[in-house]
Backbone as CSV, one residue per row, in Angstrom:
resi,resn,N_x,N_y,N_z,CA_x,CA_y,CA_z,C_x,C_y,C_z
1,MET,30.398,12.902,0.484,29.307,13.260,-0.404,28.299,12.119,-0.503
2,LEU,28.809,10.900,-0.673,27.924,9.760,-0.772,27.120,9.568,0.502
3,GLY,27.745,9.819,1.638,27.051,9.711,2.917,25.889,10.681,3.008
4,MET,26.088,11.893,2.490,25.018,12.896,2.501,23.869,12.446,1.618
5,ALA,24.192,11.887,0.447,23.151,11.416,-0.462,22.354,10.287,0.192
6,TYR,23.062,9.398,0.890,22.389,8.301,1.577,21.476,8.834,2.684
7,ALA,21.981,9.782,3.451,21.182,10.363,4.536,19.950,11.057,3.981
8,HIS,20.110,11.779,2.853,18.958,12.451,2.231,17.939,11.418,1.752
9,ALA,18.439,10.322,1.160,17.529,9.277,0.677,16.768,8.653,1.839
10,LYS,17.448,8.407,2.962,16.768,7.830,4.125,15.714,8.785,4.666
11,ALA,16.042,10.076,4.720,15.073,11.067,5.196,13.886,11.136,4.260
12,ARG,14.153,11.075,2.958,13.080,11.111,1.966,12.196,9.881,2.112
13,ASP,12.821,8.717,2.271,12.058,7.474,2.421,11.140,7.543,3.630
14,ALA,11.628,8.078,4.713,10.833,8.161,5.931,9.697,9.154,5.774
15,ALA,9.856,10.132,4.885,8.829,11.154,4.702,7.614,10.607,3.978
16,CYS,7.828,9.657,3.154,6.735,9.133,2.341,5.912,8.158,3.156
17,GLY,4.634,8.203,2.975,3.761,7.256,3.646,3.895,5.858,3.080
18,CYS,4.815,5.698,2.149,4.970,4.433,1.441,5.826,3.422,2.188
19,GLU,6.461,3.820,3.257,7.364,2.905,3.957,6.561,1.905,4.777
20,THR,6.821,0.632,4.532,6.149,-0.431,5.252,7.184,-1.443,5.702
21,HIS,7.470,-1.468,6.979,8.422,-2.415,7.563,9.754,-2.395,6.825
22,GLY,10.287,-1.202,6.557,11.590,-1.081,5.938,11.584,-1.164,4.424
23,ALA,10.516,-1.651,3.835,10.434,-1.753,2.381,9.502,-0.666,1.860
24,ARG,9.939,0.022,0.841,9.107,1.081,0.286,8.049,0.474,-0.613
25,LYS,6.807,0.823,-0.344,5.686,0.386,-1.163,4.742,1.557,-1.304
26,ALA,4.017,1.563,-2.401,3.035,2.618,-2.613,1.940,2.507,-1.559
27,VAL,1.423,3.660,-1.157,0.333,3.680,-0.192,-0.876,2.974,-0.789
28,ARG,-1.173,3.275,-2.040,-2.318,2.662,-2.708,-2.083,2.741,-4.205
29,VAL,-2.388,1.659,-4.901,-2.350,1.651,-6.356,-3.646,1.006,-6.826
30,ASP,-4.379,1.730,-7.635,-5.620,1.203,-8.198,-5.275,-0.018,-9.049
31,PRO,-5.956,-1.147,-8.854,-5.646,-2.349,-9.634,-5.747,-2.135,-11.147
32,ALA,-6.656,-1.291,-11.592,-6.789,-1.020,-13.028,-5.560,-0.281,-13.548
33,ILE,-5.040,0.642,-12.740,-3.831,1.377,-13.141,-2.636,0.438,-13.159
34,ARG,-2.524,-0.409,-12.147,-1.428,-1.383,-12.100,-1.472,-2.279,-13.336
35,SER,-2.661,-2.759,-13.664,-2.830,-3.629,-14.827,-2.464,-2.904,-16.122
36,ALA,-2.926,-1.657,-16.260,-2.621,-0.887,-17.470,-1.117,-0.648,-17.593
37,ASN,-0.463,-0.316,-16.486,0.986,-0.091,-16.519,1.731,-1.375,-16.868
38,THR,1.287,-2.487,-16.311,1.931,-3.768,-16.608,1.791,-4.104,-18.093
39,LYS,0.598,-3.888,-18.639,0.384,-4.147,-20.074,1.255,-3.231,-20.924
40,ARG,1.332,-1.954,-20.544,2.180,-1.008,-21.294,3.632,-1.453,-21.263
41,LEU,4.100,-1.861,-20.078,5.500,-2.266,-19.955,5.794,-3.537,-20.757
42,ARG,4.852,-4.444,-20.816,5.045,-5.647,-21.642,5.079,-5.290,-23.118
43,ARG,4.231,-4.344,-23.516,4.232,-3.884,-24.905,5.562,-3.201,-25.227
44,ILE,6.056,-2.405,-24.290,7.344,-1.730,-24.475,8.459,-2.763,-24.604
45,GLU,8.389,-3.789,-23.772,9.392,-4.858,-23.836,9.414,-5.479,-25.235
46,GLY,8.250,-5.709,-25.796,8.161,-6.245,-27.155,8.719,-5.273,-28.179
47,GLN,8.434,-3.985,-27.982,8.973,-2.982,-28.896,10.500,-2.955,-28.841
48,ILE,11.054,-3.088,-27.656,12.518,-3.099,-27.497,13.111,-4.295,-28.236
49,ARG,12.484,-5.455,-28.089,12.969,-6.643,-28.815,12.900,-6.404,-30.323
50,GLY,11.833,-5.732,-30.772,11.709,-5.413,-32.190,12.813,-4.470,-32.660
51,ILE,13.131,-3.484,-31.846,14.217,-2.557,-32.191,15.543,-3.309,-32.251
52,GLU,15.742,-4.195,-31.301,16.975,-4.989,-31.298,17.093,-5.794,-32.595
53,ARG,15.992,-6.392,-33.033,15.987,-7.136,-34.297,16.304,-6.206,-35.469
54,MET,15.689,-5.024,-35.453,15.925,-4.071,-36.535,17.399,-3.704,-36.631
55,VAL,18.033,-3.486,-35.476,19.455,-3.140,-35.456,20.285,-4.301,-35.987
56,SER,19.998,-5.516,-35.519,20.792,-6.677,-35.945,20.590,-6.982,-37.429
57,GLU,19.456,-6.561,-37.988,19.175,-6.777,-39.414,19.611,-5.589,-40.275
58,ASP,20.294,-4.616,-39.661,20.761,-3.422,-40.373,19.628,-2.692,-41.088
59,ARG,18.500,-2.552,-40.400,17.368,-1.825,-40.976,17.706,-0.352,-41.106
60,TYR,16.921,0.354,-41.854,17.125,1.772,-42.122,17.094,2.556,-40.811
61,CYS,18.103,3.389,-40.610,18.269,4.116,-39.337,17.043,4.949,-38.972
62,ALA,16.465,5.629,-39.938,15.301,6.474,-39.649,14.140,5.640,-39.119
63,ASP,13.954,4.430,-39.644,12.882,3.555,-39.150,13.139,3.142,-37.704
64,ILE,14.386,2.872,-37.376,14.745,2.497,-36.003,14.508,3.685,-35.072
65,LEU,14.888,4.873,-35.502,14.700,6.070,-34.676,13.227,6.345,-34.400
66,VAL,12.371,6.076,-35.379,10.931,6.242,-35.167,10.455,5.283,-34.078
67,GLN,10.929,4.051,-34.113,10.543,3.077,-33.102,11.078,3.457,-31.718
68,ILE,12.276,3.991,-31.674,12.849,4.445,-30.393,11.996,5.569,-29.819
69,SER,11.562,6.500,-30.663,10.689,7.588,-30.193,9.382,7.044,-29.645
70,SER,8.862,6.031,-30.283,7.618,5.407,-29.827,7.799,4.793,-28.437
71,VAL,8.905,4.109,-28.222,9.198,3.501,-26.916,9.368,4.584,-25.856
72,GLN,10.070,5.658,-26.200,10.274,6.735,-25.237,8.941,7.348,-24.817
73,GLU,8.043,7.555,-25.753,6.734,8.125,-25.410,5.924,7.146,-24.558
74,ALA,6.011,5.861,-24.864,5.305,4.856,-24.060,5.836,4.838,-22.632
75,LEU,7.146,4.959,-22.461,7.731,5.024,-21.112,7.290,6.293,-20.382
76,ARG,7.219,7.399,-21.113,6.732,8.640,-20.494,5.295,8.471,-20.006
77,ALA,4.474,7.747,-20.763,3.080,7.518,-20.353,3.027,6.717,-19.055
78,VAL,3.869,5.703,-18.924,3.928,4.937,-17.678,4.405,5.850,-16.550
79,GLY,5.404,6.654,-16.828,5.914,7.584,-15.819,4.847,8.568,-15.354
80,ARG,4.037,9.081,-16.280,2.966,10.007,-15.903,1.948,9.317,-15.004
81,ALA,1.612,8.083,-15.333,0.650,7.341,-14.511,1.210,7.098,-13.115
82,LEU,2.486,6.758,-13.033,3.109,6.536,-11.731,3.202,7.832,-10.933
83,MET,3.532,8.923,-11.609,3.613,10.220,-10.927,2.243,10.607,-10.392
84,ARG,1.202,10.411,-11.182,-0.154,10.736,-10.744,-0.511,9.944,-9.489
85,ASN,-0.204,8.647,-9.490,-0.485,7.812,-8.325,0.321,8.286,-7.115
86,HIS,1.591,8.604,-7.337,2.449,9.044,-6.245,1.917,10.342,-5.634
87,LEU,1.507,11.265,-6.487,0.953,12.532,-5.991,-0.358,12.314,-5.248
88,ARG,-1.225,11.516,-5.832,-2.563,11.318,-5.274,-2.528,10.586,-3.939
89,HIS,-1.636,9.644,-3.787,-1.662,8.812,-2.588,-0.459,9.038,-1.673
90,CYS,0.723,8.688,-2.156,1.916,8.721,-1.299,2.245,10.141,-0.830
91,ALA,2.356,11.050,-1.793,2.718,12.427,-1.433,1.619,13.083,-0.614
92,ALA,0.382,12.904,-1.028,-0.728,13.529,-0.299,-0.753,13.066,1.152
93,GLN,-0.534,11.786,1.379,-0.552,11.274,2.748,0.608,11.840,3.560
94,ALA,1.791,11.878,2.959,2.954,12.404,3.691,2.769,13.879,4.022
95,ILE,2.161,14.623,3.122,1.970,16.057,3.350,0.846,16.303,4.351
96,ARG,-0.260,15.576,4.211,-1.406,15.778,5.105,-1.191,15.244,6.511
97,LYS,-0.649,14.043,6.595,-0.609,13.348,7.882,0.771,13.299,8.527
98,GLY,1.801,13.677,7.772,3.155,13.602,8.311,3.516,14.823,9.132
99,THR,4.703,14.771,9.688,5.224,15.918,10.427,5.632,16.996,9.423
100,LYS,5.964,18.171,9.944,6.420,19.253,9.071,7.681,18.823,8.311
101,ALA,8.588,18.133,9.000,9.822,17.659,8.361,9.508,16.644,7.260
102,GLN,8.542,15.781,7.503,8.159,14.807,6.488,7.548,15.497,5.269
103,ALA,6.720,16.497,5.513,6.116,17.241,4.412,7.193,17.956,3.595
104,GLU,8.136,18.597,4.277,9.220,19.299,3.573,10.052,18.315,2.756
105,SER,10.326,17.163,3.322,11.085,16.146,2.613,10.326,15.676,1.371
106,MET,9.007,15.546,1.497,8.203,15.133,0.347,8.209,16.214,-0.734
107,TYR,8.132,17.478,-0.333,8.224,18.559,-1.318,9.542,18.470,-2.086
108,ASP,10.639,18.214,-1.360,11.947,18.079,-2.007,11.952,16.903,-2.976
109,GLU,11.378,15.786,-2.547,11.321,14.615,-3.417,10.522,14.922,-4.675
110,LEU,9.376,15.583,-4.517,8.541,15.908,-5.671,9.260,16.830,-6.651
111,LEU,9.939,17.840,-6.119,10.695,18.732,-7.004,11.778,17.966,-7.753
112,SER,12.461,17.077,-7.059,13.492,16.272,-7.691,12.897,15.406,-8.804
113,LEU,11.762,14.784,-8.529,11.104,13.973,-9.549,10.687,14.816,-10.752
114,ILE,10.145,15.977,-10.490,9.714,16.847,-11.585,10.912,17.279,-12.424
115,TYR,11.993,17.703,-11.772,13.178,18.124,-12.517,13.772,16.977,-13.323
116,THR,13.720,15.774,-12.767,14.304,14.613,-13.439,13.440,14.131,-14.607
117,HIS,12.134,14.152,-14.436,11.257,13.515,-15.419,10.515,14.467,-16.345
118,ALA,10.624,15.740,-16.133,9.898,16.696,-16.977,10.836,17.286,-18.029
119,ARG,11.445,16.436,-18.779,12.365,16.916,-19.829,11.762,16.722,-21.183
């Protein structure tokens, strides 16, 4: 089973236009988007540290849960930005310029991402 998962991952990796000398990289990322995502992730990191402090200080559970919801929404925002970039550049290139097998593999990857992240 693990071998099949590995083989599927290798096929998926090859389908994406993101493969560069064995290392997966995005085809293109707008510097403004990269900067915004980095800032969001740093803010999230700070929020996580704040939640950790709240837990260690035995703060009111409802207040901690509100902060956890805030972090989850911030992570979803980063995920949406990454998905948009992946669709616009990596997936589009694999579908437009790749072989039929590469396009099919990209469709499978996209469906998997949607099922995993659209909860």
